[in-house]
BAFIMI-531253 format. One record per residue (C-alpha): z, y, x. Coordinates in steps of 0.05 Angstrom, whole numbers, padded with zeros to 5 digits, always signed. Each point is the difference from the previous one (the first is absolute). Example, Ala and Ser with C-alpha at 12.3 -4.5 7.8 and 13.67 -1.06 7.14 Angstrom:
! BAFIMI-531253
+00156-00090+00246/-00013+00069+00027/
END
This chain:
! BAFIMI-531253
+00339-00099+01194/+00004+00022+00072/-00035-00038+00055/+00050+00006+00058/-00051-00027+00050/-00055+00051-00014/+00045+00057-00025/-00040+00003-00065/+00019+00007-00073/-00035-00034-00057/-00023+00046-00056/-00021-00036-00064/-00021+00021-00070/-00065+00033-00020/+00023+00072-00005/+00044-00003+00062/-00056-00027+00044/-00052+00046-00031/+00044+00061+00015/+00010-00021+00073/-00075-00011+00007/-00015+00068-00030/+00052+00043+00035/+00020-00037+00063/-00054-00051+00016/+00014+00006+00075/+00067-00035-00010/-00033-00064-00026/-00005-00054+00054/-00023-00058-00044/-00022-00009-00072/+00002-00063-00042/-00030+00000-00070/-00029-00043-00055/-00075-00001-00010/+00006+00036-00067/+00035+00059+00034/-00052+00009+00055/-00043+00050-00038/+00059+00048-00007/+00013-00002+00075/-00069+00002+00031/+00015+00069+00032/+00065-00025+00029/-00033-00063+00026/-00055+00041+00032/+00051+00044+00034/+00037-00061+00026/-00064-00029+00028/-00015+00065+00035/+00069-00002+00031/-00010-00074+00018/+00057-00020-00046/-00007-00064-00042/-00003-00010-00075/-00002-00067-00034/-00016-00028-00069/+00058-00044-00023/+00026-00039-00059/+00065+00016-00035/+00040-00053+00036/-00017+00030+00069/+00014+00071-00024/+00069-00022-00026/+00016-00033+00067/-00019+00064+00037/+00042+00049-00041/+00054-00049-00024/-00012+00024-00072/-00037-00023-00061/-00011+00073-00020/-00057+00013+00049/-00052+00014-00054/-00055-00029+00044/+00010+00040+00064/+00046+00009+00060/-00007+00053+00054/+00038-00008+00065/+00018+00070+00024/+00036+00026+00061/+00075-00005-00013/+00019+00068-00029/+00053+00039+00038/+00043+00049-00040/+00007+00063+00041/+00066+00037+00003/+00004+00066-00038/-00011+00060+00044/+00017+00074-00007/-00075+00014-00008/-00004-00047-00060/+00055+00037-00037/-00030+00068+00018/-00068-00022-00027/+00032-00025-00065/+00036+00067-00006/-00060+00043+00016/-00047-00037-00047/+00051-00013-00056/-00010-00075+00004/+00039-00051-00041/+00022-00071+00013/+00054-00053-00004/+00061-00013+00043/+00022-00072-00006/+00070-00018+00021/+00013-00074+00007/-00044-00020-00059/-00002-00068+00033/-00062-00028-00033/-00072+00000+00024/-00027-00010-00070/+00036+00063-00024/-00026+00036+00062/-00071-00020-00017/+00008+00020-00073/+00027+00068+00021/-00059+00010+00048/-00047-00014-00057/+00034+00051-00045/+00003+00051+00057/-00074-00007+00012/-00016+00004-00074/+00036+00066-00007/-00025+00028+00066/+00067+00000+00037/-00008+00006+00074/+00056-00037+00035/+00050-00057-00003/+00060+00002+00046/+00040-00064+00011/+00065-00014+00037/-00013-00039+00064/+00059-00046-00016/-00033-00026-00063/-00029-00065+00025/-00031-00020-00067/-00036+00065-00020/-00055-00008+00052/-00076-00002+00004/-00009-00072-00019/-00056-00041-00031/+00037+00004-00067/+00011+00075+00005/-00074+00013+00012/-00021-00047-00056/+00047+00031-00051/-00021+00070+00022/-00072-00017-00022/-00030+00045+00054/+00053+00054-00006/+00024-00009+00072/-00065+00032+00025/+00017+00065-00036/+00072+00013+00023/+00032+00016+00067/+00058-00046+00015/+00054+00024+00048/+00068-00028+00020/+00067+00034+00011/+00065-00025+00029/+00049+00044-00039/-00020+00015-00072/+00058+00049-00011/-00018+00040+00063/-00073+00003-00020/+00017+00024-00070/+00046+00054+00028/-00060+00030+00036/-00052-00016-00054/+00042+00032-00055/-00010+00068+00034/-00076-00008-00008/-00013-00047-00058/+00032-00013-00067/+00036-00066+00014/+00016-00037-00065/+00047-00059+00003/-00002-00051-00056/+00069-00010-00030/+00014-00035-00067/+00061+00044-00014/-00030+00067+00021/+00009+00062-00043/-00074+00020+00004/-00052-00041-00037/-00072-00011+00022/-00021+00045-00059/+00039+00058+00032/-00050+00006+00057/-00022+00071-00016/+00072+00025+00003/+00012-00040+00064/-00060+00031+00035/+00020+00070-00021/+00070-00011+00028/-00023-00032+00065/-00050+00055+00015/+00060+00045+00013/+00023-00043+00058/-00063-00024+00036/-00033+00036+00058/-00074-00006-00016/-00054+00009+00052/-00054+00006-00052/-00008+00027-00070/+00005-00042-00062/+00047-00058-00015/+00028-00038+00059/-00010-00074+00006/+00047-00053-00026/+00035-00058+00035/+00020-00050-00053/+00058-00042+00027/+00004-00072-00026/+00058-00046+00016/+00018-00073-00003/-00005-00031-00069/+00070-00031+00003/+00040+00054+00036/-00042+00064-00010/+00005+00057+00050/+00061+00005+00045/+00044+00061-00010/-00018+00031+00068/-00074-00001-00020/+00012+00027-00070/+00038+00059+00031/-00061+00019+00041/-00049+00001-00059/-00019+00066-00032/+00019-00030-00067/+00013-00066-00035/-00040-00019-00062/+00001-00058-00048/-00048-00034-00048/+00034-00002-00068/-00003-00066-00037/+00030-00037-00058/+00059-00024+00041/-00015-00074-00003/-00015-00001+00075/+00033+00041+00054/-00065+00016+00036/-00074-00013+00007/-00035-00042+00052/-00007+00045+00062/-00076+00000-00003/+00000+00019-00074/+00048+00057+00013/-00043+00025+00057/-00061-00001-00045/+00035+00041-00054/+00023+00052+00051/-00069+00004+00032/-00030+00012-00069/+00051+00053-00015/-00014+00041+00063/-00075-00012-00001/-00014+00066-00036/+00032+00038+00058/-00045-00031+00054/
END
C-alpha cells in the first residue's frame, strides 16, 4: 500500500521487514510492530531512535489498517517509495564483465508473481531483474515485497522501454534464454545450449557468460519480436495436461537450471 501523501510504501511480513532492517535500514521512516515482535527488532528500533524516526507498538487491527493487509505478521515498516531506475549501458557492461545472471520480465502483469520471482532470484543468487516500464502491475508494491520474503533486498531492479531492443544488445554479451512452450530445446539441454552460444558471444571475461532468462505473460507468452532477439528458446517438458507453468514457477526452474553456471 502506497501512501500518496508521504510518498511511502508499506512493507509487511516478518522476513520482508527484517531484510529491509538488515540491509537498508536507512530507508525506513516509521516502524509499527506488535509487542511480541519487539525483541527481534531492537537494533532497528535503536537505529530509528538515533535518526529521530518513530516506532510504535500496535495491535493487529492497527497494523492491518496501516498496510491494508491481514498478512502483516505483526509488523509494518513505512519506507521511502522505491524508484525503479532505468537500465543504463554501465549496468549491462557490469553484468557482462562479471558474468551476472538475472530475469527479464516482459508484461508479466502481476505483482505477486514479481515478488515470487524476486524470492527465487535471491535464493539462487541471481543479480538482476529487468521489467518493462509499460507493465503497470509488475511493480514494487506492498504485495511484491511481502511475497518476496526479503528477496527484494538482494536483487537489482531496472526498467526498460523496449524489451526487444534491450535483448538485441544483451544477446551479444549474455546468453538470453526465452521461455517458449513449443521450443525445440528443453531445459535439460542446457549444456548443449551453452556450448553452442559460446561460439557467438563476445566475452569480456573468462568463464561462462551470464544469463538473462526472459519470462513472458502467462496468457500470451513472449511476442514474436522478442523471441527473435533471444539467443535461444527453451521449454520445460511436461505431461501435456497444461500448456504452461505459472510464470513464477517457470522462472524458478530456469534459475535452478542455470545455477551451476553462476
